[in-house]
N, C-alpha and C positions, 0 to 999 in steps of 0.2 A: 593620586598618588603621589607614586612609584612613578606613573611616565611624571607628571607635574615635579619632581623632586628632579628626575635624572633630564627634565628642559632646560630646569635651572646653573645643575651644572653647566651641561652644552656648552650653555650661553653666555655663564662667566670661563669657562675657558676659550671659546670663540671671543671673548671679550680683549683678554691678556694675550692672545695668540695678532687680531686686530690691531694691539697697543702696538705691541711692539716691531709687527711688517710695519706700520707707519712711520715710528720713529725710525727706522734703518732704511727707509724710503728717501725721509728729509733727508735726516743724513748725508746720501749718497746723493739726493737735488734727484731723483724721480720723481712724476707724475707717477703713485700708485692709484688705481681704479678696479676695487673688491667687492666682490661677489660673492653672497651665501646664500644658500641654498642647502635645502632639507631634503636629502634623496639617498642616494647610494654614487660614493664615492667614487668607483671609478668611469661606469656610468655615464655620470653629471659630469666628472670635466671634462670628460672626449668629447662629448654636448658641447660642453660650452668652449672648447676648444677649435669646437667646428663653425658650432656659432659663431666666434671673434676671428674666423680664419686667423687663427696662431700661428705665425711663424715657428715658434717654437712651446713644449710644454714644458717648467724646468719642475720635476718632483725631485722625493729624498725618496731614499732606497728604501728603507724601511717603514711603519708605521706602527704592525699593531708587535706584541709578541713575538720572539721567534719559532715558537709553540705551533701559535694562529697560523705564522705564513706556512710553517712544513706541513703543518694540514688542509690550508686552504687555496694556498698561492699569495706571490705575493698580491698585492695591489701596484705595484709599482712596475712588475714585470709585467701582468695586464694590461697597462696604460700604455708599454709600450708598444702591442701588440693592435692596441684597439685607436689609438691617438691617430688623428689625419696630417701632424704633423711628426719633427721630429719633435724624438724628448732626449733632455739629459735629466742623465739618475746623477745624481749626488750621494753621497757618501760622506761619513767625517771621515777625518776633521777639515775643515775647509777654512781658512786662516786667511785676513785682508788686514794689513794696514794701511801703510800706501804705496808696495811694491804691488806685485802682478799674485793672482790667484794662484796660477798655474802655473809651474815653472820649467817643467817637465811632461809633455804631454807627448801620450802613447796611443798612436792609431791602425788599430790592424784591418786590416785590407782583404780581401778573397777575391779581390778582380769587378767582384759585383758590380750595378750599380746603383748599388745604394749604398755600398763603397766607398765608390767615386763622390758622392753625395759628399758620406759623411767628410772625405780627405779633406774636400772645400771647406767643411764647416770648420775641422784641426787645423789648416791652414789659414783661415780667417782668426781663429782664438792664438794661435800661439803669432803670428804677427801685430796682430795688437795688443798682446801681453809680452811681446821679445821672450818671447819661451822657446825652448831647447823642443821640437816636435821628430819623435821616431817612430816610424814607421813598422809591422808586423805582416809577412803574409807567410803563413802557415796554409799548405797546403797538405790537406788530410789523403795519406800513403798509405796502402797496407805496409807496417815494417819488417820490412825484406832486406837487410841493409844491401843488398849484392842487386834487389830493384834497383831498390833508387840513387847507389854509385852508376847502374850500366845507365839510369836514365839522367845522371850529371855530365858522363861521359859522350853520350852523346843527342844532349841539348834535345832531351825527348820534349813529350807535350808539358809535363810541371815543369821540368826550369824554365819552357817554353813559357810558358802560363805567369809563373812569379817574374821573370824577365815584362814580360808588358805591361803588368802592373808597375813594375819599378821603373819602366818611360815612361807611366800616362803619369803618375808622380811626382818626377823629376819634372816635367815640363808643366804639370798643375806648378809649382813649389819657383818656379824660374819668371814665370806668369805675376805672382805676387811681390817678386824682390823690386 
């Protein structure tokens, strides 16, 4: 009896989710393909992304209660780690009228290959939305003011690495214009 009741509740909830999603897609004039899967959300969404050869997985930042996420860990965190493609994690609020969804975009860049790919995506989104794009380069160094100041003065490895990241970012931004 409990299983039947839980299944009925889940079916009603999913039906409502599907109706809202279809209405939103129709309003945006986008074709929406739906997949209803009974299973483990992280495993099955990651598997579906691989099966579809998805270029981007878009998920909400939270789903369960804050207590559940503190105890078990966020499903979003696990999907980011396991997905075969880039993952866009969305936090509230996201509003859209006729204007752009993203007015200001912040891209964090550590000079890694993944960061360069993230910069390409950030540039494309900024261009498409006519957004203001900001980039932060943070190099983790021991907090010793004299070491940091000495590195700056001598153009040491930290300063050279940050300078290289900025040069690549400027070149990529020029390509997009």
